[in-house]
N, C-alpha and C positions, 0 to 999 in steps of 0.2 A: 535117680535110679542109675545103677551101674551094672554093666554086663560085660563079660569077656569071653571071647571065643578064640580057639586056636585054628589057624588056617595052615594046612600042610602043603598047599600049592598055590600058584598064581591063579589057577582055575577056581579054586575055592574062594580066594579073595575076590575075584571078579564076580562070582556068584553071590557072595554076601553083599557086595555093593549093588548088584542088580536087585536083590530082594528088598533092600532098603529103598531103592528108587521106586519100586512098584508100590510100596506102602505109603509113600508121600502123597498127600492130597492137597497140600498148600505149600507156599514158600517157607523155607527154613534156612537158617544160617548155621553152618557147620564149621568148626575148626578141625583141621586134620594135621596131626603132628606125627612125625616119625623121621628117622635118619634118612640119609641119601640111600636110595635103593631099597627102602623098606617095603614098598608096594603101594605107595599112596596113589600114583597114577593108575595102577591096575584097579584099585578100589574105585576110583572115579570113573574109569571106563565102564565098570559094571553098573555104577550109579546111573550113568548116562543111558545105558541100555534099558534099565528099569524105568527111566523117565521118558523112554521112547524117542530118544534123540535119533534121527535118521542115520542109517549105516553109512551114508555118503559123507557124514561129518566125522572125520578121524579125530578121536580124542587123544590129545597129546599133553605132555607136561607144559605148563606155562612158565617154566623157569626163566626163559629168556624174553617172553612176551609179556610177562607179569599177569596177564589175564586172557583167558579164552572163554568165549560165549558160544552156547549151543542151543538151538531151538528144540523143544520137545513138548510133551504133555504139560510139563512145567519146564520153563526155560532153565538152563543151567549156566551159572557163572562160576568158573574155576579160576581162582587166584593163587599165585605163588609169590609170597613177599620176601623170599630168601635173599634176593639181590638188592633190596632196599637198604639204604644206609641208616635211616632214622624214621621215626614216626612222622616227622615233618613232610616227608615225601608222599605220604598217604593223600594229603590234600591235592598235591600236584597231579597225581594220577586219577583223581576223581573217585577215590576209594569209597568215601561215605555215600556218594550218590548211587553207587552200584549196589548197596545193601538195601534191597526192597523186599516187601512181603509177597510179591507176586512171582518169585522165582526161587530156585534153590541156589544158594551161594556157598561154595566150599572154599575155605581159606587155608592154604598150606603156610606153614611158618608164621602163625599168628602172634608169636611172641613180641613182634615189633609194635603191635597195637597197644596203645595206652590202656591200662586196665580200667574197665568201667565204661569205655566208649562204645563198645559193641556187646550186645547180649547174644551169646551163642545158644541156640536151642539144643545143640548136640555137639559134644566134643569127642573126637575119635583119636585114639593114639595107637600107632602100629609100631611094634618092636619085633626084632628078629633074633633068633638064636643061631648057634653055629651050624645047625642043620637046615637053616633058612626057613624054618617054620615061623609063622607070624602070629604074634599074640595081638589081637585086635580088641581094644577096650573101648566101650561106649559109655559116655556119661551124659545122661539126659538132664536138661534143666527145664523144669515146669511140668505140669500135668500132661499136656498134649504130647510133648516129646517122650515122656515116660510111657504113656499108653502105646505110642507108635513103636517104641523100642521093645516093649514086652511082646508085641506081635512079631518082631523080627526073629524070635527064637521059638516060635510055636511050630 
């Protein structure tokens, strides 16, 4: 299933992430793709809010830390693979051990992952136009993710 929505503000992007977080009732692996400044971290901040991550945990981009973890109704693991040089480094950082079914894992810049080693339940792509509107496209893989995604737009 594929759905696309236009977000006209950071607030809308945040709200969309929050709505998705509220819908999640089990662990899921999400790829999150978009250029620098596209709104990926804003979306994840909303997702964290929907997952009931306490407000005392400030959600930030893991560009320099590679990975940030947050406790919530479902724990959230937010990874950014932008600074990795090759897929060989994934083993070094314990990447594959971090992908578990009992939490939500969001992976930015997933292109470095060798195809077929990770099954993403949901792929999200964010692109921007000259007016800074965001086109957010969702691609669900599997029946469970498709059902959840259909609820996002009700």
